[in-house]
LOLUM-315132 format. One record per residue (C-alpha): residue number from 1; residue in one letter; x, y, z. Coordinates in steps of 0.2 Angstrom, whole numbers, padded with zeros to 4 digits. Example, Ala and Ser with C-alpha at 12.3 -4.5 7.8 and 13.67 -1.06 7.14 Angstrom:
! residues 2
<pt k="1" r="A" u="0062" v="-0022" w="0039"/>
<pt k="2" r="S" u="0068" v="-0005" w="0036"/>
***
This chain:
! residues 117
<pt k="1" r="M" u="0000" v="0000" w="0000"/>
<pt k="2" r="P" u="0007" v="0017" w="-0005"/>
<pt k="3" r="L" u="0012" v="0029" w="0008"/>
<pt k="4" r="E" u="0000" v="0044" w="0010"/>
<pt k="5" r="M" u="0005" v="0062" w="0015"/>
<pt k="6" r="P" u="-0002" v="0079" w="0013"/>
<pt k="7" r="A" u="0006" v="0090" w="0000"/>
<pt k="8" r="D" u="0012" v="0103" w="0013"/>
<pt k="9" r="E" u="0021" v="0090" w="0023"/>
<pt k="10" r="F" u="0028" v="0082" w="0008"/>
<pt k="11" r="E" u="0035" v="0099" w="0003"/>
<pt k="12" r="R" u="0043" v="0101" w="0020"/>
<pt k="13" r="L" u="0052" v="0085" w="0017"/>
<pt k="14" r="V" u="0059" v="0091" w="0000"/>
<pt k="15" r="V" u="0065" v="0107" w="0009"/>
<pt k="16" r="D" u="0073" v="0096" w="0022"/>
<pt k="17" r="E" u="0082" v="0085" w="0010"/>
<pt k="18" r="L" u="0088" v="0100" w="0000"/>
<pt k="19" r="D" u="0096" v="0107" w="0016"/>
<pt k="20" r="E" u="0105" v="0090" w="0018"/>
<pt k="21" r="L" u="0113" v="0091" w="0001"/>
<pt k="22" r="P" u="0132" v="0096" w="0000"/>
<pt k="23" r="D" u="0135" v="0115" w="-0001"/>
<pt k="24" r="D" u="0145" v="0113" w="-0017"/>
<pt k="25" r="M" u="0131" v="0104" w="-0026"/>
<pt k="26" r="V" u="0118" v="0118" w="-0022"/>
<pt k="27" r="E" u="0129" v="0134" w="-0022"/>
<pt k="28" r="G" u="0131" v="0132" w="-0041"/>
<pt k="29" r="L" u="0113" v="0132" w="-0045"/>
<pt k="30" r="E" u="0107" v="0148" w="-0053"/>
<pt k="31" r="N" u="0090" v="0153" w="-0059"/>
<pt k="32" r="V" u="0083" v="0136" w="-0053"/>
<pt k="33" r="V" u="0066" v="0133" w="-0044"/>
<pt k="34" r="F" u="0061" v="0117" w="-0036"/>
<pt k="35" r="V" u="0043" v="0113" w="-0039"/>
<pt k="36" r="V" u="0032" v="0099" w="-0032"/>
<pt k="37" r="E" u="0018" v="0092" w="-0043"/>
<pt k="38" r="D" u="0006" v="0078" w="-0040"/>
<pt k="39" r="R" u="0010" v="0069" w="-0057"/>
<pt k="40" r="P" u="0017" v="0073" w="-0074"/>
<pt k="41" r="E" u="0006" v="0079" w="-0087"/>
<pt k="42" r="D" u="0003" v="0062" w="-0094"/>
<pt k="43" r="G" u="-0003" v="0056" w="-0077"/>
<pt k="44" r="T" u="0010" v="0042" w="-0076"/>
<pt k="45" r="L" u="0018" v="0036" w="-0059"/>
<pt k="46" r="D" u="0033" v="0030" w="-0068"/>
<pt k="47" r="V" u="0043" v="0047" w="-0067"/>
<pt k="48" r="L" u="0049" v="0053" w="-0050"/>
<pt k="49" r="G" u="0056" v="0069" w="-0055"/>
<pt k="50" r="T" u="0062" v="0079" w="-0070"/>
<pt k="51" r="Y" u="0074" v="0093" w="-0075"/>
<pt k="52" r="D" u="0066" v="0106" w="-0086"/>
<pt k="53" r="G" u="0079" v="0118" w="-0092"/>
<pt k="54" r="V" u="0095" v="0120" w="-0102"/>
<pt k="55" r="A" u="0110" v="0111" w="-0094"/>
<pt k="56" r="L" u="0125" v="0122" w="-0090"/>
<pt k="57" r="T" u="0136" v="0112" w="-0102"/>
<pt k="58" r="E" u="0124" v="0116" w="-0116"/>
<pt k="59" r="R" u="0121" v="0135" w="-0112"/>
<pt k="60" r="D" u="0128" v="0147" w="-0125"/>
<pt k="61" r="R" u="0124" v="0164" w="-0117"/>
<pt k="62" r="Y" u="0114" v="0165" w="-0101"/>
<pt k="63" r="G" u="0109" v="0181" w="-0093"/>
<pt k="64" r="F" u="0095" v="0191" w="-0086"/>
<pt k="65" r="G" u="0077" v="0188" w="-0092"/>
<pt k="66" r="E" u="0077" v="0169" w="-0094"/>
<pt k="67" r="M" u="0063" v="0160" w="-0086"/>
<pt k="68" r="P" u="0071" v="0149" w="-0072"/>
<pt k="69" r="D" u="0075" v="0131" w="-0075"/>
<pt k="70" r="R" u="0064" v="0119" w="-0065"/>
<pt k="71" r="I" u="0067" v="0104" w="-0055"/>
<pt k="72" r="I" u="0051" v="0095" w="-0052"/>
<pt k="73" r="L" u="0047" v="0081" w="-0040"/>
<pt k="74" r="F" u="0031" v="0071" w="-0042"/>
<pt k="75" r="R" u="0023" v="0068" w="-0025"/>
<pt k="76" r="E" u="0011" v="0054" w="-0030"/>
<pt k="77" r="A" u="0025" v="0044" w="-0039"/>
<pt k="78" r="L" u="0037" v="0046" w="-0025"/>
<pt k="79" r="L" u="0024" v="0041" w="-0012"/>
<pt k="80" r="A" u="0018" v="0026" w="-0023"/>
<pt k="81" r="I" u="0035" v="0018" w="-0021"/>
<pt k="82" r="C" u="0038" v="0021" w="-0003"/>
<pt k="83" r="E" u="0032" v="0011" w="0013"/>
<pt k="84" r="D" u="0038" v="0024" w="0026"/>
<pt k="85" r="E" u="0044" v="0041" w="0029"/>
<pt k="86" r="E" u="0062" v="0036" w="0030"/>
<pt k="87" r="E" u="0061" v="0027" w="0013"/>
<pt k="88" r="L" u="0052" v="0043" w="0006"/>
<pt k="89" r="R" u="0066" v="0054" w="0012"/>
<pt k="90" r="D" u="0079" v="0043" w="0004"/>
<pt k="91" r="E" u="0070" v="0043" w="-0013"/>
<pt k="92" r="I" u="0067" v="0062" w="-0012"/>
<pt k="93" r="H" u="0086" v="0064" w="-0009"/>
<pt k="94" r="V" u="0091" v="0053" w="-0023"/>
<pt k="95" r="T" u="0078" v="0061" w="-0035"/>
<pt k="96" r="L" u="0085" v="0079" w="-0030"/>
<pt k="97" r="V" u="0103" v="0073" w="-0034"/>
<pt k="98" r="H" u="0098" v="0065" w="-0050"/>
<pt k="99" r="E" u="0089" v="0081" w="-0057"/>
<pt k="100" r="I" u="0102" v="0093" w="-0050"/>
<pt k="101" r="A" u="0115" v="0082" w="-0060"/>
<pt k="102" r="H" u="0105" v="0085" w="-0076"/>
<pt k="103" r="Y" u="0107" v="0104" w="-0072"/>
<pt k="104" r="Y" u="0126" v="0102" w="-0072"/>
<pt k="105" r="G" u="0125" v="0092" w="-0088"/>
<pt k="106" r="I" u="0127" v="0074" w="-0081"/>
<pt k="107" r="D" u="0117" v="0062" w="-0092"/>
<pt k="108" r="D" u="0108" v="0046" w="-0086"/>
<pt k="109" r="D" u="0121" v="0034" w="-0092"/>
<pt k="110" r="R" u="0134" v="0043" w="-0081"/>
<pt k="111" r="L" u="0122" v="0044" w="-0066"/>
<pt k="112" r="H" u="0119" v="0025" w="-0068"/>
<pt k="113" r="E" u="0138" v="0023" w="-0068"/>
<pt k="114" r="L" u="0139" v="0033" w="-0052"/>
<pt k="115" r="G" u="0124" v="0024" w="-0044"/>
<pt k="116" r="W" u="0112" v="0038" w="-0044"/>
<pt k="117" r="A" u="0100" v="0032" w="-0058"/>
***
């Protein structure tokens, strides 16, 4: 049975896990917002999170006026694979690292090699 948790409590866990990430991982983030949505637009529970933006390695010129990149965590998908809050915290942490890595230009193959995919 999937874990249940109100949206506001889930968002607090996301903030807590962001605070637990290494400083050198988050200090380089510029013009990025973290968003929690229930599900992706297609309604699937197969995707835990996504990076919506242009990776640093692919940016040509970046300045003022661009819309922020977004790192989106999907609450219902994460809850569906977890049995308790400790497991949920771990999955949120891994998902944040995975999506932040995409911001830095690290692809899924490399993340898999590193154990984050």
